[in-house]
N, C-alpha and C positions, 0 to 999 in steps of 0.2 A: 543310611545316607545322611548322617548328621552333618558332615562337612558341606554337602550340597545345600542342606536346609539353612545352614549358617550363611552361606554365600547368598542365597536368595533373600534371606532376611536382611542382610546388609544392603543389598541392592535396593530393596523396597524402602528401607529406612532412609537411605541416602537420597533417593529420588523424592520421597515425601517431604523430607526436611528441607531440601533445596527449594521445592515449590512453595511450601508454607512460609518459609522465611524470606521468600523473594530474593534468594541469593544467586545471582547469575553465575559466578565462578563455580559454586557447588553444583548447580544444575548442568553447567557445561561439562564438568568432570563426570557427572553421572551419565550423561548422554554419550560420553566418549567410551563407555564400556563396550566390550565386544557385542556384536549382534546377537550371539547365542545367549549372552547374559541378559540383554534387554528382552529377548524373546521369552525368557522365563517369567518376567514380570508382565509383559504386554500380551502374551498369548500367541496364538497362531498368526501367521501372515494374513494380511487383509488384501484380497485381490478383487478387483472390479474392472470389468471391461478390458481385460488384458493388462491392467496396471497393478503394480504392487506398492502398497503404502510404505513409504520409507520408514525404517525402524526408529529413527529419531522422532519422526512425526507421530508414530504409534506410541512411543513412550510419553510424549508430551500430552497426547490426548488421554492416555491412561492416568497420567498425573492429575489431570483435572478431576477425574473420577475418584481417585484415591484420596485426594485432598478435599473432596466434596465442594469443589469450586463452583459457586453459583453461576448460572448462565447470565451473561451480560444483559440480555433482553428481559430477564426476570427481575432485575434490580431497579430500584427507583433511579431516575435519570442522573442525579448528582453522584450517586454511588456507582452507577455503571460507568460514568465518565472517569471517575477516580480509578476504578478497577482496570480500565483499558490502559491508563497511563502506568499503573503499577505493573501490570503484566508485560507491557512493552519495555519498560526499563529492565525488568528481570531478564527477558529473552533477548533484548537488543544489545546490552552491554554498553560500555563507555569507551568508544574508540578514540584514539589520539588524533588530534586535528591541529592545524596551525593556528587558526583563530576562529572564534565564534562571536558575532556581535549582532545586536538587535538593530533593526531598521524600521523607521516609521514610513509606511507606504502612503498613507492618507489620513487626514483628520477631518472631522466635521460631517456635513451632510453626505449621505450615501454610504457611510461606513457603519460602525457599531453604534448607531443612534447617537452620534456626536462624539463617541470615543475614538481612540486611535485604531487604525487597521495596521497591524504589525507584520513583520517578517523577520526571519533569522538568517543571517549570511554565514556560510561555512567556507573558510578559505583553507585549502590543503597546505601542509608543510612544504616549504621550498617552492611555493607558487611564484610564478612570474608576476610582474605588476599587472599584467592583463592576461586573462585566460578565458577559455570557454566557460559558459555558465548554464546550469540546469535550474530552471524555476520549478520547484517541487511542490505538489499539492497533496497534502496528506489525506489518507483514507479515514474510515471510521463511520461509514454509512450515512454521511452528511449530519450525523448526530453526535458522535462520540470523540472523534479524533482531535488532536491539537498539535502545536509545535513540539510540545514535550513528548507526546506519544510517538513521534517519528524522528526524534533526535538521532537515534542510533543509525537508521538507514541513511540519513542525510550525511552524517559523519563518514560512514562507510563508503558511500558513493563518491563523495568529494575527494577523500584521500586516495582511494583506489584508482579513480579515473583521472585524478589530477585536474579537476574542474571545480570552480566555485559552485556552490549550491545555495539558492535563495529559497528557503522554505516559507511559504506564505500562509498567513492566517485568513480565515474567512468565517463569516457568521454561520452558526449551526442551527439546524432545525431541532425541535419544533418551534423554538422561539422565533426563528427567522427562516421560514420555508422558502422554497424556490420562488423567484430567481435570486434571492439575496446572496447565497454563497457563490453562484456563478458570476454575479455582478462584481463581487469582491475580487474574484480571481482575474477577471478582465481588468479591473482597476489596478491590480498588482502587476499585470503584464504591461499595461500602459506605463506604469511607473518605471518598470525595468527598462523598457525601450527608451525612456527619456533620461535615465540615470546610469547608463552603462559605464561611463567614465568614473563616476563616483563609486560604483560597485566593483570596478576592476574587471568588467566584462567586455569581451570582444563582441561588438554588435553583430558581426557576421557569424558568430558561433554560439547561438542561443538555442537551447532545447527547453521544452516544457514536458512535464510528466508527473505521474502520481500513481498511487495504488488504490484499487477498489473504487470508492467514491471519488478519490482524487484522480483516478484514471478516467472516470466519467467526466469530471469537470475539465480535465486536460483536453479530452476529445471535443467537448462542447466549446472550450476556449478556441480551438482551431477553427471550428465552424463559425463562431462569433467573429474571429479575426478576419476570416474570408468575407463575411457579410459587412463588416464595418471598415474594410479596406486597410486593416493593419497588416504588417508583414507577418508571414508565416514563420514559425521557428524553423530551424534546420532539421529538427527531429522532435517527434512526439513519442514519449515513452509511456506505454499504457500497461500497467502491471495488474493482472487479474481484474480488469475493469468491468464495472456494471455498465451495460450499454443499452438496455431496453427495459423500460417500466411497463410496456404494453403487453408482454407475453411471458410465459414461462417455458423456456426451452428445456429439453430432457434432463440436463445435468442439475437443474434447479430442483427437480424431484428425486433424481437418483441419489444425490448427496444432501438431502434435506435435513438430515440429522446425523450427528456423530462425528463430524469433521470440523469442529470449531464454529465456522459460519453455518448458521442454520436457516431454514426457511422462515422460522418464527422471527429471527432477528432481521432478515430481509424485509419481511412484512411490516415489522414495527418501524423500521427506518423509512420504508416507502410511505407509510401512513403519516409519519412526521414531516417528511420532505415535501410531499405533494400537497399544495394548498387545495382547498375545496374548489371543485370545478376545473382542476387542471386537466389538460389533455395529455394522457400518457404517451401519445405518439408525437408530441412536440419534439423535434430533433435536438433541441438544446437540453431536454430531459433524457431523451432516448436517441443518441446519435445513430444507432442502427436503423432507425426509422427515417433518417434523412434521405430524400429522393436522390441527391447527388453529392458524392464525396470527392469529386475531382478538385484538383488544385490545393489540396491540403498537404501539410508537411509529411515527409517520409515518416514511417512509424516502426517502432519496435513494440510488439505485443507479446507479453509473457503471461502464460496462464499456468494454473496448477491442476493436475489430473483429478484430485479429489476435492473439487471446489464447485459449489452450486452455480457460480457465475462463469464457469469454464466455457460453456457452449456459446454464450452471448459475446464473450471476449473474442473467441475464435471466429464467430460469424462476422464480427466487425472487421477483423483483419482481412477476411475474404472479401467483404464488401469494399474495403479500401483498395485492395488489389484489383478487383473487378473494375473500379472506377479510375484506374491508372495511377494510383499512389504506390510508391515503393514501400514494401512491407517486409519486415523480418518477423516471423511468428515462431515462438518457441513454447512448447508445452513441457512442463516439468512434471512427468507423469506420477511421481511418487509423493508429491508435495500437496499441502493443503493451503487454503486461503489464509493470508497473513504471513506467508513465509518471509517477506521482506523485513518484518519486525523481529525475526528470529536469528539475525546474523551473529548475535553474541553467543549463542549456545548450540547452533546446529551447523555442522559442516555442509549438509545438503543445502541449507538455506544460503550459506555463503557461496556455494558453487553456483546457485541460481542467480544470486546478486552479481556475481562476477560476469555472468552472461550480459547483464545490463551494462556493467562497467565496460565490457568489450565493445558494445554498441556505441556508448558515449565516446570512447576513444576513437573508434572507426569513423563515426559521423562528424565528430566535432574537431 
C-alpha cells in the first residue's frame, strides 16, 4: 500500500506545517480535504450524546496534539494572551471589509486607570450612510481576548450581514477583576447610544452580542440596562455564553477535556475574574441566577454540541423564554467552543456564523 502511505504522509505533513507556521490559507486547504482523507489522520468518528464531532473540528483538535501546541491555561499569562491572538489570526483569516477605524470610547477615570478605552468600528463595503449596528463584546474567558483576537468574526459578521460592528475593549482579569470589564461594556454602550450619528448607526436598529465571556457580558449588559433605565437593544446575540459561575451543569463535566475549552481553563478564568468574596450567584456575574429576566431584548443563543458551556447557554435561553423574552436558540451539534474564531478555515464554522448573520438581518 505504498500509494496510500504516501497520501497519508502528505496529509499529515500538510496539516502539521499549516498549524506550525500559522498559515491560514494552507490550513484551510488542508481542512478542505475529503472527510475520508481527514479520517485517516484524525481516527474514528467521535460520537457523544447522539452528536458526531465535525471532521474539521476533529482535524483541528488533532493538529494541536500533532504540533504539541501547549494548552493556553498552562502558559504564563502574557504568552497565553499572545497565543490566543496567534491562533485566532490563523483560524480566522483576513476578510475584506469596507472600512476599519479605531474609536475612543472614554478616557480618564473609570477606564484603564486613566488610559483610553477603545473600540474598533467595522463598516461593510457599499454600506449606506446609516445602517444597523452590532456592538460586539469579545470572548477569551475575561482574561485572554482582545480586539485583535476577534478581528475576523467582526469582519465576517459586518460584511455578511451588512451591518456596522463596533467591537469594544474592556479591562481584563486578573489585573482588573469583576466588575471592571462589565463596567467598561456599559460605558461603551452608553457611548454608542450617545454617538449613533457619528458612528453611522440607526438608533432604532442596535444589537449587542458576543461569544463566550463576551456572551456573558452582553447578557449582563442587558440586565444592567434594564436596571439603569437604558434602552434595550433590538437583539442580544449570545454565542456559546457562560451564564453561571455558581454551578457546574453536566456538559461542563462531559466535555471537560479534549475539545479545546477545558475545565482547567474555565477554572483558571473563574479564579482570575471573581474577586475575593464575590457572590457567584450575583446575576451580573451569573445571568442564569437572575430572579427575573422579563423585559430584556429578544435573544439569539447559539451553542456548540461539544462545549463544556453548552448546557448553561441553553438553560439561559430557556429561562429567557419562560420569562416572556423572544428567543431563537440553535445548537450546532458537531462544533466546539470557539467556532466563531474559525471562519477563515472551517466551512462548518462559517455555516454556523451564517446563522447569526441571518438573525441580524431578520431582526435588524
